N, CA, C and O atoms as a CHARMM CRD file, in Angstrom:
* protein
*
  320
    1    1 MET  N     76.45000 102.22200 113.62000 PROA 1      0.00000
    2    1 MET  CA    76.82100 101.00200 114.29700 PROA 1      0.00000
    3    1 MET  C     77.22400 101.34400 115.72500 PROA 1      0.00000
    4    1 MET  O     78.03700 102.23800 115.95900 PROA 1      0.00000
    5    2 THR  N     76.65100 100.63100 116.65900 PROA 2      0.00000
    6    2 THR  CA    76.97600 100.78200 118.07300 PROA 2      0.00000
    7    2 THR  C     77.28100  99.39000 118.63000 PROA 2      0.00000
    8    2 THR  O     77.04000  98.39100 117.95200 PROA 2      0.00000
    9    3 PRO  N     77.80400  99.31100 119.85100 PROA 3      0.00000
   10    3 PRO  CA    78.08900  98.00000 120.43500 PROA 3      0.00000
   11    3 PRO  C     76.85300  97.09000 120.55300 PROA 3      0.00000
   12    3 PRO  O     77.00000  95.87700 120.70200 PROA 3      0.00000
   13    4 GLU  N     75.66900  97.64700 120.49100 PROA 4      0.00000
   14    4 GLU  CA    74.45000  96.84500 120.58200 PROA 4      0.00000
   15    4 GLU  C     74.04400  96.23700 119.23600 PROA 4      0.00000
   16    4 GLU  O     73.15900  95.38200 119.19300 PROA 4      0.00000
   17    5 HSD  N     74.66500  96.65700 118.16000 PROA 5      0.00000
   18    5 HSD  CA    74.29600  96.18400 116.82300 PROA 5      0.00000
   19    5 HSD  C     74.66400  94.70500 116.67600 PROA 5      0.00000
   20    5 HSD  O     75.70700  94.28200 117.17500 PROA 5      0.00000
   21    6 PRO  N     73.82600  93.91300 116.00100 PROA 6      0.00000
   22    6 PRO  CA    74.10700  92.48000 115.82800 PROA 6      0.00000
   23    6 PRO  C     75.41900  92.17600 115.09100 PROA 6      0.00000
   24    6 PRO  O     75.97400  91.09100 115.26300 PROA 6      0.00000
   25    7 LEU  N     75.92200  93.10600 114.28000 PROA 7      0.00000
   26    7 LEU  CA    77.16400  92.87700 113.54500 PROA 7      0.00000
   27    7 LEU  C     78.38400  93.48200 114.24300 PROA 7      0.00000
   28    7 LEU  O     79.48100  93.48200 113.68400 PROA 7      0.00000
   29    8 TRP  N     78.19500  93.99900 115.46500 PROA 8      0.00000
   30    8 TRP  CA    79.28400  94.65600 116.18100 PROA 8      0.00000
   31    8 TRP  C     80.48800  93.73500 116.37500 PROA 8      0.00000
   32    8 TRP  O     81.62200  94.14200 116.12000 PROA 8      0.00000
   33    9 ALA  N     80.25900  92.50500 116.82000 PROA 9      0.00000
   34    9 ALA  CA    81.36900  91.57400 117.07400 PROA 9      0.00000
   35    9 ALA  C     82.17000  91.33000 115.79200 PROA 9      0.00000
   36    9 ALA  O     83.40000  91.28400 115.82700 PROA 9      0.00000
   37   10 GLU  N     81.48700  91.17600 114.67900 PROA 10     0.00000
   38   10 GLU  CA    82.17800  90.99600 113.40200 PROA 10     0.00000
   39   10 GLU  C     83.00100  92.23000 113.04800 PROA 10     0.00000
   40   10 GLU  O     84.14900  92.11600 112.61900 PROA 10     0.00000
   41   11 PHE  N     82.41200  93.40400 113.23000 PROA 11     0.00000
   42   11 PHE  CA    83.11800  94.65100 112.93500 PROA 11     0.00000
   43   11 PHE  C     84.39300  94.76200 113.77700 PROA 11     0.00000
   44   11 PHE  O     85.45800  95.07100 113.24300 PROA 11     0.00000
   45   12 ILE  N     84.29600  94.51600 115.07000 PROA 12     0.00000
   46   12 ILE  CA    85.43800  94.62000 115.97500 PROA 12     0.00000
   47   12 ILE  C     86.50800  93.59300 115.60900 PROA 12     0.00000
   48   12 ILE  O     87.69900  93.90600 115.62400 PROA 12     0.00000
   49   13 GLU  N     86.10000  92.39700 115.29000 PROA 13     0.00000
   50   13 GLU  CA    87.06100  91.36100 114.88800 PROA 13     0.00000
   51   13 GLU  C     87.81500  91.78100 113.62400 PROA 13     0.00000
   52   13 GLU  O     89.03500  91.63600 113.53900 PROA 13     0.00000
   53   14 ARG  N     87.08300  92.29700 112.66100 PROA 14     0.00000
   54   14 ARG  CA    87.71300  92.73500 111.40900 PROA 14     0.00000
   55   14 ARG  C     88.60900  93.95000 111.62200 PROA 14     0.00000
   56   14 ARG  O     89.69400  94.03000 111.04600 PROA 14     0.00000
   57   15 LEU  N     88.15800  94.90500 112.45300 PROA 15     0.00000
   58   15 LEU  CA    88.95200  96.11200 112.69700 PROA 15     0.00000
   59   15 LEU  C     90.23600  95.78900 113.46100 PROA 15     0.00000
   60   15 LEU  O     91.25500  96.44400 113.24700 PROA 15     0.00000
   61   16 SER  N     90.20600  94.81400 114.32900 PROA 16     0.00000
   62   16 SER  CA    91.41100  94.45300 115.07200 PROA 16     0.00000
   63   16 SER  C     92.31300  93.49900 114.28700 PROA 16     0.00000
   64   16 SER  O     93.47700  93.31600 114.64500 PROA 16     0.00000
   65   17 GLY  N     91.78600  92.89100 113.22200 PROA 17     0.00000
   66   17 GLY  CA    92.53700  91.92000 112.43400 PROA 17     0.00000
   67   17 GLY  C     93.32600  92.54200 111.29100 PROA 17     0.00000
   68   17 GLY  O     93.49600  93.75900 111.23200 PROA 17     0.00000
   69   18 PRO  N     93.81300  91.68200 110.36800 PROA 18     0.00000
   70   18 PRO  CA    94.69600  92.12200 109.28200 PROA 18     0.00000
   71   18 PRO  C     94.13800  93.20800 108.36400 PROA 18     0.00000
   72   18 PRO  O     94.90400  94.02400 107.85200 PROA 18     0.00000
   73   19 GLU  N     92.82900  93.23800 108.14600 PROA 19     0.00000
   74   19 GLU  CA    92.28600  94.28600 107.26800 PROA 19     0.00000
   75   19 GLU  C     92.07200  95.59800 108.00300 PROA 19     0.00000
   76   19 GLU  O     91.75000  96.61400 107.38700 PROA 19     0.00000
   77   20 GLY  N     92.24900  95.57700 109.31200 PROA 20     0.00000
   78   20 GLY  CA    92.09500  96.77300 110.12500 PROA 20     0.00000
   79   20 GLY  C     93.41800  97.19100 110.75200 PROA 20     0.00000
   80   20 GLY  O     94.39400  97.45200 110.04900 PROA 20     0.00000
   81   21 CYS  N     93.44100  97.25200 112.07100 PROA 21     0.00000
   82   21 CYS  CA    94.63600  97.69600 112.78900 PROA 21     0.00000
   83   21 CYS  C     95.70300  96.61300 112.89900 PROA 21     0.00000
   84   21 CYS  O     96.85900  96.91300 113.19900 PROA 21     0.00000
   85   22 ASP  N     95.33500  95.37900 112.66400 PROA 22     0.00000
   86   22 ASP  CA    96.28600  94.25500 112.63100 PROA 22     0.00000
   87   22 ASP  C     97.06300  94.12200 113.93900 PROA 22     0.00000
   88   22 ASP  O     98.29400  94.11700 113.93600 PROA 22     0.00000
   89   23 PHE  N     96.33500  94.01500 115.06600 PROA 23     0.00000
   90   23 PHE  CA    96.97300  93.80000 116.36100 PROA 23     0.00000
   91   23 PHE  C     97.65800  92.44200 116.36500 PROA 23     0.00000
   92   23 PHE  O     97.06100  91.43600 115.98300 PROA 23     0.00000
   93   24 ARG  N     98.92300  92.41700 116.80100 PROA 24     0.00000
   94   24 ARG  CA    99.69000  91.18400 116.85200 PROA 24     0.00000
   95   24 ARG  C    100.88400  91.38400 117.78700 PROA 24     0.00000
   96   24 ARG  O    101.18200  92.50600 118.19700 PROA 24     0.00000
   97   25 LYS  N    101.55100  90.29900 118.11300 PROA 25     0.00000
   98   25 LYS  CA   102.77400  90.34500 118.92500 PROA 25     0.00000
   99   25 LYS  C    103.97000  90.36400 117.98000 PROA 25     0.00000
  100   25 LYS  O    104.00100  89.62700 116.99500 PROA 25     0.00000
  101   26 ASP  N    104.95800  91.21400 118.28400 PROA 26     0.00000
  102   26 ASP  CA   106.18900  91.21400 117.48700 PROA 26     0.00000
  103   26 ASP  C    107.12600  90.12900 118.00900 PROA 26     0.00000
  104   26 ASP  O    106.75500  89.36100 118.89500 PROA 26     0.00000
  105   27 GLU  N    108.32100  90.06500 117.47000 PROA 27     0.00000
  106   27 GLU  CA   109.27900  89.02300 117.84100 PROA 27     0.00000
  107   27 GLU  C    109.71200  89.08900 119.30300 PROA 27     0.00000
  108   27 GLU  O    110.23600  88.11200 119.83900 PROA 27     0.00000
  109   28 ASN  N    109.50000  90.22200 119.94300 PROA 28     0.00000
  110   28 ASN  CA   109.83300  90.38400 121.36500 PROA 28     0.00000
  111   28 ASN  C    108.62400  90.21600 122.28200 PROA 28     0.00000
  112   28 ASN  O    108.72900  90.40600 123.49400 PROA 28     0.00000
  113   29 GLY  N    107.47500  89.85900 121.70200 PROA 29     0.00000
  114   29 GLY  CA   106.26400  89.67500 122.49900 PROA 29     0.00000
  115   29 GLY  C    105.50000  90.95700 122.77300 PROA 29     0.00000
  116   29 GLY  O    104.51100  90.94800 123.50600 PROA 29     0.00000
  117   30 LYS  N    105.95000  92.05600 122.19000 PROA 30     0.00000
  118   30 LYS  CA   105.28100  93.34600 122.37800 PROA 30     0.00000
  119   30 LYS  C    104.09800  93.44600 121.41500 PROA 30     0.00000
  120   30 LYS  O    104.20900  93.05400 120.25300 PROA 30     0.00000
  121   31 THR  N    102.97200  93.96500 121.89000 PROA 31     0.00000
  122   31 THR  CA   101.80500  94.16100 121.03500 PROA 31     0.00000
  123   31 THR  C    102.04100  95.35800 120.12800 PROA 31     0.00000
  124   31 THR  O    102.39200  96.44100 120.59700 PROA 31     0.00000
  125   32 VAL  N    101.85000  95.16500 118.84000 PROA 32     0.00000
  126   32 VAL  CA   102.00200  96.22100 117.83900 PROA 32     0.00000
  127   32 VAL  C    100.75700  96.23500 116.95800 PROA 32     0.00000
  128   32 VAL  O    100.02500  95.24900 116.87600 PROA 32     0.00000
  129   33 TRP  N    100.53200  97.38200 116.29600 PROA 33     0.00000
  130   33 TRP  CA    99.39400  97.50500 115.39800 PROA 33     0.00000
  131   33 TRP  C     99.62300  98.64900 114.43300 PROA 33     0.00000
  132   33 TRP  O    100.55000  99.44400 114.59100 PROA 33     0.00000
  133   34 LYS  N     98.74700  98.71700 113.41700 PROA 34     0.00000
  134   34 LYS  CA    98.79400  99.78800 112.41800 PROA 34     0.00000
  135   34 LYS  C     97.65200 100.76300 112.69200 PROA 34     0.00000
  136   34 LYS  O     96.50900 100.35000 112.89100 PROA 34     0.00000
  137   35 CYS  N     97.96100 102.02800 112.70000 PROA 35     0.00000
  138   35 CYS  CA    96.93900 103.06800 112.81000 PROA 35     0.00000
  139   35 CYS  C     97.59100 104.38300 112.42300 PROA 35     0.00000
  140   35 CYS  O     98.69700 104.68800 112.86900 PROA 35     0.00000
  141   36 LYS  N     96.90800 105.16400 111.59400 PROA 36     0.00000
  142   36 LYS  CA    97.45000 106.45200 111.16500 PROA 36     0.00000
  143   36 LYS  C     97.28400 107.52700 112.22700 PROA 36     0.00000
  144   36 LYS  O     97.93100 108.57100 112.15800 PROA 36     0.00000
  145   37 GLY  N     96.41400 107.28000 113.22000 PROA 37     0.00000
  146   37 GLY  CA    96.20000 108.25100 114.28300 PROA 37     0.00000
  147   37 GLY  C     95.41900 109.46400 113.80500 PROA 37     0.00000
  148   37 GLY  O     94.76700 109.42700 112.76100 PROA 37     0.00000
  149   38 GLY  N     95.49100 110.52500 114.57100 PROA 38     0.00000
  150   38 GLY  CA    94.76800 111.74700 114.21500 PROA 38     0.00000
  151   38 GLY  C     93.27300 111.51800 114.17000 PROA 38     0.00000
  152   38 GLY  O     92.68000 111.03200 115.13300 PROA 38     0.00000
  153   39 ARG  N     92.68000 111.86100 113.07300 PROA 39     0.00000
  154   39 ARG  CA    91.23600 111.67900 112.88700 PROA 39     0.00000
  155   39 ARG  C     90.95000 110.65600 111.78100 PROA 39     0.00000
  156   39 ARG  O     89.84400 110.60600 111.24400 PROA 39     0.00000
  157   40 ASP  N     91.95200 109.84900 111.45000 PROA 40     0.00000
  158   40 ASP  CA    91.80500 108.89600 110.36200 PROA 40     0.00000
  159   40 ASP  C     91.07400 107.63700 110.82000 PROA 40     0.00000
  160   40 ASP  O     91.51400 106.93600 111.73200 PROA 40     0.00000
  161   41 LYS  N     89.97500 107.37600 110.17800 PROA 41     0.00000
  162   41 LYS  CA    89.19400 106.17600 110.43600 PROA 41     0.00000
  163   41 LYS  C     89.00300 105.41600 109.11500 PROA 41     0.00000
  164   41 LYS  O     87.95000 104.82800 108.87300 PROA 41     0.00000
  165   42 SER  N     90.03700 105.44000 108.27000 PROA 42     0.00000
  166   42 SER  CA    89.91000 104.86500 106.92600 PROA 42     0.00000
  167   42 SER  C     89.67000 103.36300 106.94700 PROA 42     0.00000
  168   42 SER  O     88.90600 102.85300 106.12700 PROA 42     0.00000
  169   43 ARG  N     90.30200 102.65000 107.86000 PROA 43     0.00000
  170   43 ARG  CA    90.08800 101.20400 107.92400 PROA 43     0.00000
  171   43 ARG  C     88.68200 100.88800 108.42600 PROA 43     0.00000
  172   43 ARG  O     88.01500 100.01000 107.87900 PROA 43     0.00000
  173   44 ALA  N     88.22900 101.58900 109.45000 PROA 44     0.00000
  174   44 ALA  CA    86.86800 101.39000 109.95600 PROA 44     0.00000
  175   44 ALA  C     85.85100 101.72500 108.87000 PROA 44     0.00000
  176   44 ALA  O     84.88200 100.99000 108.67500 PROA 44     0.00000
  177   45 ARG  N     86.06600 102.81800 108.17300 PROA 45     0.00000
  178   45 ARG  CA    85.16400 103.25000 107.09900 PROA 45     0.00000
  179   45 ARG  C     85.07800 102.17100 106.01600 PROA 45     0.00000
  180   45 ARG  O     83.98400 101.84400 105.55600 PROA 45     0.00000
  181   46 ALA  N     86.21000 101.62400 105.61200 PROA 46     0.00000
  182   46 ALA  CA    86.24000 100.60600 104.56400 PROA 46     0.00000
  183   46 ALA  C     85.51100  99.33100 105.00300 PROA 46     0.00000
  184   46 ALA  O     84.78000  98.73300 104.21300 PROA 46     0.00000
  185   47 ILE  N     85.70400  98.92300 106.23000 PROA 47     0.00000
  186   47 ILE  CA    85.03700  97.72200 106.73600 PROA 47     0.00000
  187   47 ILE  C     83.53500  97.95000 106.82500 PROA 47     0.00000
  188   47 ILE  O     82.75500  97.11200 106.37200 PROA 47     0.00000
  189   48 LEU  N     83.12000  99.07400 107.40300 PROA 48     0.00000
  190   48 LEU  CA    81.69100  99.37800 107.52400 PROA 48     0.00000
  191   48 LEU  C     81.00600  99.40900 106.15700 PROA 48     0.00000
  192   48 LEU  O     79.85700  98.98700 106.02800 PROA 48     0.00000
  193   49 ALA  N     81.70300  99.90200 105.14900 PROA 49     0.00000
  194   49 ALA  CA    81.12000 100.01300 103.80600 PROA 49     0.00000
  195   49 ALA  C     80.79100  98.65400 103.20200 PROA 49     0.00000
  196   49 ALA  O     79.96900  98.56900 102.28900 PROA 49     0.00000
  197   50 THR  N     81.41800  97.59400 103.69500 PROA 50     0.00000
  198   50 THR  CA    81.14900  96.24900 103.16800 PROA 50     0.00000
  199   50 THR  C     80.05500  95.53000 103.94200 PROA 50     0.00000
  200   50 THR  O     79.63500  94.44100 103.55100 PROA 50     0.00000
  201   51 MET  N     79.59700  96.11700 105.01900 PROA 51     0.00000
  202   51 MET  CA    78.61100  95.45400 105.87700 PROA 51     0.00000
  203   51 MET  C     77.20600  95.92600 105.51400 PROA 51     0.00000
  204   51 MET  O     76.97400  97.12300 105.34400 PROA 51     0.00000
  205   52 PRO  N     76.27300  94.98900 105.39600 PROA 52     0.00000
  206   52 PRO  CA    74.92600  95.34400 104.95300 PROA 52     0.00000
  207   52 PRO  C     74.15200  96.21900 105.94800 PROA 52     0.00000
  208   52 PRO  O     74.17400  95.98300 107.15600 PROA 52     0.00000
  209   53 GLY  N     73.47300  97.23200 105.40800 PROA 53     0.00000
  210   53 GLY  CA    72.56000  98.05000 106.19700 PROA 53     0.00000
  211   53 GLY  C     73.21500  98.99500 107.18600 PROA 53     0.00000
  212   53 GLY  O     72.55000  99.45400 108.11500 PROA 53     0.00000
  213   54 ILE  N     74.49000  99.30300 107.02300 PROA 54     0.00000
  214   54 ILE  CA    75.18900 100.17700 107.96600 PROA 54     0.00000
  215   54 ILE  C     75.24500 101.59800 107.41900 PROA 54     0.00000
  216   54 ILE  O     75.64000 101.82000 106.27400 PROA 54     0.00000
  217   55 ASP  N     74.84600 102.55200 108.24900 PROA 55     0.00000
  218   55 ASP  CA    74.98900 103.96700 107.91300 PROA 55     0.00000
  219   55 ASP  C     76.39600 104.37700 108.34300 PROA 55     0.00000
  220   55 ASP  O     76.63500 104.69100 109.50900 PROA 55     0.00000
  221   56 VAL  N     77.31300 104.36800 107.39300 PROA 56     0.00000
  222   56 VAL  CA    78.72500 104.60000 107.68600 PROA 56     0.00000
  223   56 VAL  C     78.93700 105.97300 108.31200 PROA 56     0.00000
  224   56 VAL  O     79.63600 106.09500 109.31800 PROA 56     0.00000
  225   57 LYS  N     78.34500 106.99600 107.72900 PROA 57     0.00000
  226   57 LYS  CA    78.53800 108.36500 108.22100 PROA 57     0.00000
  227   57 LYS  C     78.07900 108.50700 109.67400 PROA 57     0.00000
  228   57 LYS  O     78.79600 109.07500 110.49800 PROA 57     0.00000
  229   58 ARG  N     76.89500 107.99700 109.98900 PROA 58     0.00000
  230   58 ARG  CA    76.38300 108.07900 111.36600 PROA 58     0.00000
  231   58 ARG  C     77.22700 107.26200 112.32500 PROA 58     0.00000
  232   58 ARG  O     77.43300 107.65600 113.47300 PROA 58     0.00000
  233   59 SER  N     77.71500 106.12100 111.85400 PROA 59     0.00000
  234   59 SER  CA    78.57400 105.28000 112.68900 PROA 59     0.00000
  235   59 SER  C     79.84800 106.02500 113.05900 PROA 59     0.00000
  236   59 SER  O     80.26800 106.00000 114.21600 PROA 59     0.00000
  237   60 LEU  N     80.46400 106.68500 112.08900 PROA 60     0.00000
  238   60 LEU  CA    81.69500 107.42100 112.35300 PROA 60     0.00000
  239   60 LEU  C     81.46100 108.58800 113.30300 PROA 60     0.00000
  240   60 LEU  O     82.31700 108.88400 114.13800 PROA 60     0.00000
  241   61 VAL  N     80.32300 109.25100 113.19100 PROA 61     0.00000
  242   61 VAL  CA    79.96600 110.33100 114.12300 PROA 61     0.00000
  243   61 VAL  C     79.82400 109.75900 115.53400 PROA 61     0.00000
  244   61 VAL  O     80.30900 110.34900 116.49900 PROA 61     0.00000
  245   62 TYR  N     79.16300 108.61700 115.65000 PROA 62     0.00000
  246   62 TYR  CA    79.00100 107.96800 116.95300 PROA 62     0.00000
  247   62 TYR  C     80.37300 107.61100 117.54700 PROA 62     0.00000
  248   62 TYR  O     80.63400 107.88700 118.71800 PROA 62     0.00000
  249   63 PHE  N     81.24300 106.99900 116.73900 PROA 63     0.00000
  250   63 PHE  CA    82.56800 106.62200 117.23300 PROA 63     0.00000
  251   63 PHE  C     83.31000 107.84400 117.76300 PROA 63     0.00000
  252   63 PHE  O     83.91300 107.80000 118.83500 PROA 63     0.00000
  253   64 GLU  N     83.25800 108.92700 117.00600 PROA 64     0.00000
  254   64 GLU  CA    83.93300 110.17500 117.40100 PROA 64     0.00000
  255   64 GLU  C     83.41000 110.66100 118.75300 PROA 64     0.00000
  256   64 GLU  O     84.19600 111.06300 119.61200 PROA 64     0.00000
  257   65 ALA  N     82.09000 110.62800 118.94600 PROA 65     0.00000
  258   65 ALA  CA    81.48200 111.08700 120.19600 PROA 65     0.00000
  259   65 ALA  C     81.88200 110.21800 121.38500 PROA 65     0.00000
  260   65 ALA  O     81.84400 110.66800 122.53000 PROA 65     0.00000
  261   66 GLN  N     82.26600 108.96900 121.10800 PROA 66     0.00000
  262   66 GLN  CA    82.66000 108.04200 122.16900 PROA 66     0.00000
  263   66 GLN  C     84.17200 107.99300 122.37800 PROA 66     0.00000
  264   66 GLN  O     84.66100 107.17600 123.15800 PROA 66     0.00000
  265   67 GLY  N     84.91700 108.85800 121.69000 PROA 67     0.00000
  266   67 GLY  CA    86.36400 108.88900 121.83200 PROA 67     0.00000
  267   67 GLY  C     87.10400 108.07100 120.79500 PROA 67     0.00000
  268   67 GLY  O     88.31600 107.88100 120.90500 PROA 67     0.00000
  269   68 GLY  N     86.38800 107.58000 119.78300 PROA 68     0.00000
  270   68 GLY  CA    87.01300 106.81600 118.70600 PROA 68     0.00000
  271   68 GLY  C     87.42800 107.73400 117.57900 PROA 68     0.00000
  272   68 GLY  O     86.77800 107.76500 116.53400 PROA 68     0.00000
  273   69 HSD  N     88.49600 108.47900 117.77400 PROA 69     0.00000
  274   69 HSD  CA    88.92900 109.48300 116.80100 PROA 69     0.00000
  275   69 HSD  C     89.72700 108.89300 115.64400 PROA 69     0.00000
  276   69 HSD  O     89.82500 109.50600 114.58100 PROA 69     0.00000
  277   70 CYS  N     90.29900 107.70300 115.84400 PROA 70     0.00000
  278   70 CYS  CA    91.02100 107.00300 114.77700 PROA 70     0.00000
  279   70 CYS  C     90.67300 105.51400 114.89000 PROA 70     0.00000
  280   70 CYS  O     89.94600 105.10900 115.79700 PROA 70     0.00000
  281   71 ASP  N     91.19100 104.71600 113.97500 PROA 71     0.00000
  282   71 ASP  CA    90.83400 103.29900 113.95800 PROA 71     0.00000
  283   71 ASP  C     91.13400 102.59500 115.27300 PROA 71     0.00000
  284   71 ASP  O     90.27000 101.89300 115.80000 PROA 71     0.00000
  285   72 CYS  N     92.34000 102.76700 115.81900 PROA 72     0.00000
  286   72 CYS  CA    92.65700 102.04900 117.05800 PROA 72     0.00000
  287   72 CYS  C     91.86800 102.59400 118.25100 PROA 72     0.00000
  288   72 CYS  O     91.54000 101.83700 119.16600 PROA 72     0.00000
  289   73 GLU  N     91.56400 103.88000 118.25600 PROA 73     0.00000
  290   73 GLU  CA    90.78200 104.44000 119.36200 PROA 73     0.00000
  291   73 GLU  C     89.34400 103.92800 119.35400 PROA 73     0.00000
  292   73 GLU  O     88.69700 103.90100 120.40100 PROA 73     0.00000
  293   74 ILE  N     88.84000 103.52500 118.20600 PROA 74     0.00000
  294   74 ILE  CA    87.52200 102.87300 118.17700 PROA 74     0.00000
  295   74 ILE  C     87.60800 101.59000 118.99300 PROA 74     0.00000
  296   74 ILE  O     86.71400 101.29500 119.78700 PROA 74     0.00000
  297   75 LEU  N     88.67400 100.83200 118.80000 PROA 75     0.00000
  298   75 LEU  CA    88.84800  99.59000 119.54000 PROA 75     0.00000
  299   75 LEU  C     89.08800  99.85300 121.02300 PROA 75     0.00000
  300   75 LEU  O     88.53300  99.15000 121.86900 PROA 75     0.00000
  301   76 PHE  N     89.90300 100.85200 121.35200 PROA 76     0.00000
  302   76 PHE  CA    90.22700 101.13600 122.75300 PROA 76     0.00000
  303   76 PHE  C     89.09200 101.82100 123.49000 PROA 76     0.00000
  304   76 PHE  O     88.85100 101.50500 124.65600 PROA 76     0.00000
  305   77 ASN  N     88.37600 102.76100 122.84800 PROA 77     0.00000
  306   77 ASN  CA    87.42800 103.60500 123.56600 PROA 77     0.00000
  307   77 ASN  C     85.95700 103.28700 123.32200 PROA 77     0.00000
  308   77 ASN  O     85.11400 103.62000 124.15500 PROA 77     0.00000
  309   78 VAL  N     85.63600 102.66100 122.22000 PROA 78     0.00000
  310   78 VAL  CA    84.22200 102.41100 121.89900 PROA 78     0.00000
  311   78 VAL  C     83.86100 100.96500 122.14500 PROA 78     0.00000
  312   78 VAL  O     82.76000 100.67400 122.61000 PROA 78     0.00000
  313   79 SER  N     84.75700 100.06500 121.84600 PROA 79     0.00000
  314   79 SER  CA    84.52000  98.63300 122.02600 PROA 79     0.00000
  315   79 SER  C     84.35700  98.31900 123.50200 PROA 79     0.00000
  316   79 SER  O     84.98900  98.93900 124.35600 PROA 79     0.00000
  317   80 ASP  N     83.51500  97.36400 123.78700 PROA 80     0.00000
  318   80 ASP  CA    83.29800  96.95000 125.19300 PROA 80     0.00000
  319   80 ASP  C     84.51600  96.33200 125.79300 PROA 80     0.00000
  320   80 ASP  O     84.49700  95.93500 126.95800 PROA 80     0.00000
C-alpha cells in the first residue's frame, strides 16, 4: 500500500482513528494519541489485514523505507 493506492485514504482514516492511533484532543486541548513506538506497527498491520488485496508484508516494508517505523510515524512520515 502506498499513498497512490485507491484505499489509501481509508487506511489513513482508520489508522488515525479509534482502531489505530486514536488522535484526539485531551481536556486541555492538547493532541494525544496511542502508539507503542519503536518498530511496532501492530495497528497498521491489523488494519491492512482487513483490507482486500493488500500485501501487508510489502506495505510494511514500504512504510519502513519512508520513515514509518511505528504506527504514528506512518501517519507523520508516509501520509501526504
